C-alpha positions as CSV (number, residue, x, y, z in Angstrom):
1,M,11.9,-20.9,-16.0
2,S,15.1,-19.1,-15.3
3,N,13.8,-16.5,-13.0
4,I,11.4,-18.7,-11.1
5,S,12.4,-20.6,-7.9
6,Q,10.3,-22.5,-5.4
7,L,10.3,-21.6,-1.7
8,N,8.4,-23.1,1.2
9,T,5.0,-21.3,1.3
10,A,4.7,-21.7,5.0
11,S,7.9,-19.8,5.9
12,R,9.0,-18.0,2.7
13,G,8.4,-14.4,3.8
14,H,7.9,-11.6,1.4
15,H,10.1,-9.2,-0.7
16,P,10.3,-5.8,1.2
17,D,8.8,-4.3,-2.0
18,S,6.6,-7.2,-3.0
19,P,4.2,-6.8,-6.0
20,S,1.2,-6.8,-3.7
21,S,2.6,-3.7,-1.9
22,L,3.1,-1.7,-5.1
23,Q,-0.5,-0.5,-5.6
24,P,-0.8,0.8,-1.9
25,S,2.6,2.5,-2.2
26,A,1.6,4.2,-5.4
27,A,-1.5,5.5,-3.7
28,C,0.4,6.7,-0.6
29,P,4.2,6.4,-0.5
30,H,4.1,6.5,3.3
31,F,1.8,3.5,3.6
32,T,3.1,0.8,5.9
33,N,1.1,-2.4,6.2
34,L,-0.2,-3.1,9.6
35,Q,0.7,-6.8,9.3
36,R,-2.2,-8.0,11.4
37,E,-3.6,-11.5,11.1
38,T,-7.4,-11.7,11.1
39,D,-9.7,-14.7,10.7
40,A,-10.3,-13.5,7.1
41,S,-6.5,-13.3,6.3
42,A,-5.9,-16.7,7.9
43,A,-8.8,-18.2,5.9
44,G,-7.4,-16.6,2.7
45,T,-4.0,-18.2,3.3
46,L,-5.6,-21.6,3.7
47,Q,-7.6,-21.1,0.6
48,H,-4.5,-20.2,-1.4
49,K,-2.9,-23.4,-0.1
50,A,-6.0,-25.5,-0.9
51,A,-6.0,-24.1,-4.5
52,E,-2.3,-25.0,-4.8
53,T,-2.6,-28.5,-3.5
54,R,-6.3,-29.2,-4.3
55,D,-6.7,-30.4,-0.7
56,F,-10.0,-29.2,0.5
57,T,-9.8,-30.9,3.9
58,I,-7.7,-28.0,5.3
59,L,-10.6,-25.6,4.8
60,D,-13.1,-24.5,7.5
61,D,-16.5,-24.6,5.7
62,V,-18.4,-25.3,2.5
63,E,-18.3,-21.6,1.4
64,Q,-14.5,-21.7,1.4
65,V,-14.4,-25.0,-0.5
66,E,-16.8,-23.6,-3.2
67,A,-14.7,-20.4,-3.6
68,V,-11.6,-22.5,-4.2
69,K,-13.4,-24.8,-6.6
70,R,-14.5,-21.7,-8.7
71,C,-10.8,-20.7,-8.9
72,L,-9.7,-24.2,-10.0
73,A,-12.5,-24.2,-12.6
74,I,-11.0,-21.0,-14.0
75,E,-7.5,-22.7,-14.0
76,D,-8.8,-25.9,-15.7
77,G,-10.6,-23.8,-18.2
78,W,-7.5,-22.0,-19.3
79,V,-5.5,-25.3,-19.5
80,E,-8.1,-26.8,-21.8
81,R,-8.4,-23.7,-23.9
82,L,-4.6,-23.4,-24.4
83,R,-4.2,-27.1,-25.3
84,K,-6.9,-26.6,-28.0
85,M,-4.9,-23.8,-29.8
86,P,-4.4,-24.5,-33.5
87,Q,-0.7,-25.7,-33.0
88,Q,-1.9,-27.9,-30.1
89,P,0.9,-26.9,-27.7
90,S,1.9,-28.5,-24.5
91,V,1.4,-26.6,-21.2
92,Q,3.3,-26.5,-18.0
93,L,1.8,-25.3,-14.7
94,V,3.9,-23.5,-12.1
95,R,2.2,-22.8,-8.8
96,E,3.2,-20.5,-5.9
97,Q,6.8,-19.9,-7.1
98,Y,8.9,-16.8,-6.9
99,L,9.0,-14.4,-9.8
100,A,11.7,-11.6,-9.7
101,V,11.7,-8.3,-11.6
102,C,15.2,-7.3,-12.7
103,R,16.7,-10.4,-11.1
104,D,20.3,-9.2,-11.4
105,E,19.5,-6.7,-8.6
106,S,18.8,-7.7,-5.0
107,V,17.7,-6.3,-1.6
108,V,18.1,-7.5,2.0
109,D,15.1,-7.4,4.3
110,T,15.0,-6.5,8.0
111,H,15.6,-10.2,8.9
112,G,18.8,-10.3,6.8
113,Q,17.3,-12.4,4.0
114,E,18.4,-11.5,0.5
115,W,15.8,-11.2,-2.2
116,H,16.5,-11.2,-5.9
117,G,14.9,-8.4,-7.9
118,V,13.7,-4.9,-7.3
119,T,10.4,-6.6,-6.5
120,G,9.3,-10.2,-6.6
121,G,6.4,-12.3,-5.5
122,Y,4.3,-15.5,-5.9
123,P,1.4,-15.6,-8.3
124,D,-0.9,-18.5,-7.6
125,T,-0.6,-20.2,-11.0
126,V,1.6,-19.6,-14.1
127,I,0.6,-21.6,-17.2
128,M,3.4,-21.8,-19.6
129,V,2.6,-22.6,-23.2
130,I,5.3,-24.7,-24.9
131,D,5.8,-24.6,-28.7
132,N,6.2,-28.2,-29.7
133,T,8.2,-27.3,-32.9
134,D,11.2,-25.9,-31.0
135,N,10.3,-26.8,-27.4
136,T,10.4,-23.1,-26.3
137,F,7.9,-21.1,-24.2
138,S,5.6,-19.1,-26.5
139,L,2.9,-17.6,-24.2
140,A,2.2,-17.4,-20.5
141,V,-1.1,-17.0,-18.5
142,I,-0.8,-15.8,-14.9
143,L,-3.7,-16.4,-12.6
144,D,-4.0,-14.9,-9.1
145,W,-6.8,-15.5,-6.7
146,K,-8.3,-12.7,-4.5
147,F,-10.2,-14.2,-1.6
148,G,-11.1,-10.9,0.0
149,K,-14.4,-9.1,-0.2
150,H,-13.0,-6.0,-2.1
151,L,-12.1,-5.7,-5.8
152,V,-8.5,-4.9,-6.6
153,T,-7.4,-2.4,-9.2
154,P,-8.3,-3.6,-12.8
155,T,-5.5,-5.7,-14.3
156,K,-4.6,-3.2,-17.0
157,D,-3.5,-0.7,-14.3
158,N,-2.6,-3.1,-11.6
159,L,1.1,-2.9,-10.6
160,Q,1.1,-6.4,-9.0
161,G,-0.1,-7.8,-12.4
162,K,2.5,-5.7,-14.2
163,A,5.3,-6.9,-12.0
164,Y,4.3,-10.6,-12.6
165,A,4.1,-10.1,-16.3
166,L,7.4,-8.1,-16.5
167,A,9.2,-10.9,-14.5
168,V,8.0,-13.5,-17.0
169,L,8.9,-11.4,-20.1
170,Q,12.4,-10.7,-18.7
171,G,13.0,-14.3,-17.8
172,Q,11.7,-15.8,-21.1
173,P,12.9,-14.0,-24.2
174,T,10.8,-16.3,-26.5
175,I,7.6,-15.1,-24.8
176,N,6.0,-12.0,-26.4
177,E,2.7,-11.9,-24.5
178,V,1.7,-12.6,-20.9
179,L,-2.0,-12.7,-20.0
180,V,-2.8,-11.8,-16.4
181,Q,-6.1,-12.6,-14.7
182,F,-7.1,-11.6,-11.2
183,Y,-10.2,-13.5,-10.0
184,H,-12.4,-12.7,-6.9
185,P,-14.4,-15.9,-6.3
186,Y,-16.6,-14.3,-3.6
187,I,-17.5,-11.3,-5.8
188,E,-17.3,-12.4,-9.5
189,G,-19.2,-15.7,-9.1
190,N,-18.9,-18.0,-12.1
191,T,-18.5,-15.2,-14.6
192,P,-15.1,-13.3,-14.4
193,K,-15.3,-9.6,-15.0
194,A,-13.6,-8.6,-18.2
195,E,-11.6,-5.8,-16.6
196,Y,-9.6,-8.3,-14.5
197,T,-8.0,-9.9,-17.6
198,H,-5.4,-8.1,-19.6
199,T,-2.5,-9.1,-21.9
200,F,0.8,-7.4,-21.5
201,T,3.3,-7.5,-24.4
202,R,7.1,-7.1,-24.8
203,A,6.5,-3.6,-26.1
204,D,5.0,-2.7,-22.6
205,M,8.2,-3.7,-20.7
206,P,10.0,-0.3,-20.5
207,Q,6.9,1.5,-19.3
208,M,6.1,-1.2,-16.7
209,E,9.6,-1.1,-15.3
210,L,9.6,2.7,-15.1
211,E,6.3,2.7,-13.2
212,I,7.5,0.0,-10.8
213,R,10.8,1.6,-10.1
214,N,9.2,5.0,-9.6
215,V,6.8,3.7,-7.0
216,I,9.5,1.9,-5.1
217,A,11.9,4.9,-5.2
218,R,9.2,7.3,-3.9
219,K,8.3,4.8,-1.1
220,H,11.9,4.5,-0.1
221,R,12.4,8.3,0.0
222,A,9.2,8.8,2.0
223,Q,10.5,6.2,4.5
224,R,13.9,7.8,4.8
225,E,12.7,11.4,5.2
226,G,9.5,10.7,7.2
227,W,6.8,13.3,7.6
228,S,9.2,16.2,6.7
229,S,9.5,14.9,3.2
230,D,8.0,16.8,0.3
231,I,6.3,13.5,-0.6
232,K,3.1,14.0,1.4
233,P,0.8,11.3,2.7
234,C,-2.4,10.7,0.7
235,P,-5.2,9.5,3.1
236,S,-7.7,7.1,1.7
237,T,-10.4,5.2,3.6
238,N,-9.6,1.7,2.3
239,L,-5.8,2.3,2.6
240,C,-5.6,4.0,6.0
241,L,-7.6,1.3,7.7
242,F,-4.7,-1.1,7.0
243,C,-1.8,1.3,7.6
244,A,0.4,1.0,10.7
245,H,0.5,4.8,11.1
246,L,-3.2,4.9,11.9
247,D,-2.7,2.8,15.1
248,C,-0.2,5.2,16.5
249,A,-1.9,8.3,15.0
250,S,1.4,9.6,13.7
251,C,0.2,10.4,10.2
252,P,-0.4,14.2,9.9
253,A,-2.9,13.7,7.0
254,V,-5.0,11.3,9.2
255,A,-4.7,13.7,12.1
256,Q,-6.0,16.6,9.9
257,L,-8.9,14.4,8.7
258,A,-9.8,13.7,12.4
259,L,-9.9,17.4,13.1
260,V,-12.1,18.1,10.1
261,A,-14.4,15.2,11.1
262,S,-14.7,16.3,14.7
263,S,-15.8,19.8,13.6
264,K,-18.8,18.1,11.9
265,Y,-20.2,16.7,15.1
266,E,-22.7,18.5,17.3
267,P,-20.9,20.0,20.4
268,L,-21.7,18.5,23.8
269,S,-24.1,20.6,25.9
270,V,-24.7,20.5,29.6
271,P,-28.4,20.2,30.3
272,A,-30.1,22.8,32.6
273,E,-31.0,20.0,35.0
274,V,-28.5,17.2,35.9
275,R,-30.0,15.8,39.1
276,P,-31.5,12.4,38.1
277,A,-34.6,12.7,40.3
278,Y,-35.5,16.0,38.7
279,L,-35.0,15.1,35.0
280,T,-38.5,15.3,33.5
281,E,-38.1,17.2,30.2
282,P,-37.2,15.0,27.2
283,G,-34.7,17.6,25.9
284,H,-32.9,17.7,29.2
285,M,-32.9,13.8,29.3
286,K,-31.3,13.6,25.8
287,A,-28.6,16.1,26.7
288,A,-27.9,14.3,30.0
289,Y,-27.7,10.9,28.3
290,R,-25.2,12.2,25.8
291,I,-23.0,13.7,28.4
292,S,-23.2,10.8,30.8
293,G,-20.9,8.6,28.7
294,V,-18.3,11.3,28.5
295,V,-18.5,12.0,32.2
296,E,-18.2,8.3,33.0
297,K,-15.1,7.9,31.0
298,L,-13.7,11.1,32.5
299,A,-14.5,9.8,36.0
300,K,-12.6,6.6,35.3
301,A,-9.6,8.4,33.9
302,L,-9.5,10.8,36.9
303,R,-9.7,8.0,39.4
304,K,-7.0,6.1,37.7
305,R,-4.7,9.1,37.5
306,I,-5.2,10.1,41.1
307,T,-4.7,6.5,42.3
308,D,-1.5,6.1,40.3
309,A,-0.2,9.4,41.7
310,V,-0.8,8.2,45.3
311,I,0.5,4.6,44.8
312,T,3.4,5.1,42.4
313,E,4.4,8.8,42.9
314,G,4.0,9.1,46.7
315,V,1.5,11.9,46.5
316,E,-0.3,12.5,49.8
317,I,-3.9,13.7,49.7
318,E,-5.5,14.8,53.0
319,G,-8.5,12.7,53.9
320,M,-7.7,9.9,51.4
321,Q,-6.0,6.6,51.8
322,V,-5.2,3.6,49.7
323,V,-7.3,0.5,50.4
324,T,-6.0,-2.8,49.0
325,K,-8.3,-5.8,48.4
326,A,-8.3,-8.8,46.1
327,D,-11.4,-10.4,44.6
328,R,-11.9,-14.1,45.3
329,E,-11.4,-16.4,42.3
330,V,-12.9,-19.9,42.2
331,V,-10.2,-22.5,41.7
332,S,-12.4,-25.5,41.8
333,V,-16.2,-25.4,41.2
334,E,-16.4,-29.0,42.5
335,A,-14.7,-28.0,45.8
336,V,-17.1,-25.0,46.2
337,F,-20.1,-27.3,45.7
338,E,-18.8,-29.8,48.2
339,A,-18.4,-27.1,50.8
340,A,-21.8,-25.6,50.0
341,A,-23.4,-29.1,50.3
342,E,-22.0,-29.5,53.8
343,F,-23.9,-26.3,54.7
344,G,-27.2,-27.7,53.2
345,V,-27.1,-26.2,49.7
346,E,-28.8,-28.5,47.2
347,K,-27.1,-29.1,43.8
348,E,-29.9,-27.5,41.7
349,A,-29.8,-24.3,43.8
350,F,-26.0,-24.2,43.6
351,T,-26.0,-24.6,39.8
352,E,-28.4,-21.7,39.4
353,C,-25.8,-19.5,41.2
354,L,-23.1,-20.1,38.6
355,S,-22.4,-17.4,36.1
356,L,-19.8,-18.7,33.7
357,P,-18.1,-16.3,31.2
358,I,-18.6,-18.5,28.2
359,T,-16.7,-16.2,25.9
360,K,-13.5,-16.9,27.9
361,V,-14.0,-20.6,27.4
362,E,-14.6,-20.1,23.7
363,T,-11.2,-18.2,23.6
364,L,-9.5,-21.2,25.1
365,V,-11.2,-23.5,22.6
366,K,-10.1,-21.3,19.7
367,A,-6.5,-21.3,21.0
368,K,-6.5,-25.1,20.6
369,A,-7.5,-25.0,17.0
370,P,-5.0,-25.3,14.0
371,K,-4.1,-22.1,12.4
372,G,-7.1,-20.6,10.5
373,K,-9.7,-23.0,11.9
374,G,-10.4,-21.2,15.2
375,A,-13.7,-19.7,14.2
376,A,-15.0,-23.1,12.8
377,L,-14.0,-24.9,16.0
378,V,-15.7,-22.4,18.2
379,R,-18.9,-22.8,16.1
380,E,-18.7,-26.6,16.7
381,F,-18.2,-26.0,20.4
382,Q,-21.2,-23.7,20.6
383,K,-23.3,-26.3,18.8
384,S,-22.1,-29.0,21.1
385,L,-23.1,-26.9,24.2
386,E,-26.6,-26.4,22.8
387,E,-27.0,-30.2,22.0
388,R,-25.9,-31.1,25.5
389,G,-28.3,-28.7,27.1
390,A,-25.3,-26.9,28.6
391,T,-26.3,-23.5,27.4
392,K,-29.5,-21.8,26.4
393,K,-30.5,-18.3,25.4
394,G,-31.2,-16.1,28.4
395,K,-34.2,-13.9,28.9
396,P,-34.3,-11.0,26.5
397,Y,-33.5,-7.6,28.0
398,S,-33.7,-4.0,26.8
399,Y,-31.3,-1.1,26.9
400,L,-31.3,2.5,25.7
401,V,-29.2,3.8,22.8
402,E,-29.3,7.1,20.9
403,S,-30.9,6.6,17.5
404,K,-29.4,8.2,14.4
405,E,-31.4,11.2,13.2
406,E,-32.1,10.1,9.7
407,T,-35.2,9.1,7.7
408,A,-36.0,5.4,7.9
409,V,-36.2,3.5,4.7
410,E,-38.4,0.5,4.3
411,V,-36.8,-2.6,2.6
C-alpha cells in the first residue's frame, strides 16, 4: 500500500494529531491527554501486541488471553468471509502499520520527529481484498480492537475510523469501499454490536476530510490562544478525567463545575459541645465527627507552615524552639535478633514484635516485573507468602465512617 509504512511498535510514538485524539478534540478543543500509564493501559498495549503476533505468552492472565482470542476470531471470520466472495479474491493482511491522511502534508512533533499526513495512526488490522483479474485492491476491511471497559463512539460518527478509512481511500484509487469495525472484547462478547461496523465510500471522502481538518484546526487555535480564546472548553466527565488540565486545575470550565458542586454540599457546622468527654447528644457527635477531619487537616497544615517559617525563613516565635530528631531504621533484622538474643529474648517472642509493611515489599516485587506484568507478579508473590505461611489475615477490626443518607436497596 502506497501510504502504509511499518514502524517499530515499541518505539514508534504517535502523530501529534493522531486519529485516536480526534474524537476527544472534537468534544473539547482544549483537551490535552494526561499521558499516564496505568495497569489497564499497560495490559491493553500487551494485548494489542499479542493480537498482532498471536503470542499469548506475553499476557498476564486467562481473561486477557480470552479477550485477544475473541478479537482474532473476528479477524479470522472476516478473512474467511472475504475469500468466499463470488469472485474468490485473494486477501492481504497488514497489521499495526502507519496510515496517513493527506500524506503530502507533514508535521513535526515536540521531539523533532516528522510525521506524514495531517493525521495518521496504526489500525490493528487492515485486510486488503485483491481482485485476481487485474491484481488490484478492490476492497478493504479495517479492524481495531478496544480493550478498555468503555464503548467508543459508534463507527459511523467515529473520527478515528473515518481517518483510517480516508487514508486507505486516498492511497488506493481502485478501492471504492472501506469497512471499519471497532470491537470491544470485554463488552461485546462473542456477538459484535452492529453500530460498531460501518462502510465508508469514496463519495464520503470530502466530508470526512473537512471534519478531520476542522477538528484539528480548532484544536490548534485553542492551544495557541489558551483560555482567552473564543473557543471555550467543554467539560465532560469521561473526558475531563483523562485531561492534563484537570491535574493542575487550570481549566476554567472545570473550576466553575467545582464551584457549582461545592454549593450542593451541606455546610460544615460547629457543634454546641466540642469537649470529647461531654459529647453525649447524637446530633452533636455527628457534627463533631464531620468537623474533626477538617480540623485535623488544618492542624497539620498549620504545623507545617509554622515549622517551615521557623526553619527556612528565620522567623522567631517566643517560647517555641525547633527540636531535631531522627527515627531509627532497622538495617538488618538478623543483627537486631542477634543483639536481642544476647539479652535473653527468645526467637518466637522476637518474631511477634515484627511489623513488616508488606505493601512496600510488594512495590519492590512489582518493580522487578516486565512491563505490564507487575500486577500478576504481585498476585503470585501474595500467593507464595500464604503458601509458605509467611502471612495470614490479621484479626478483624472496626472503624467509624459516615454513611450516605439514601434509601438502601436490597439486591
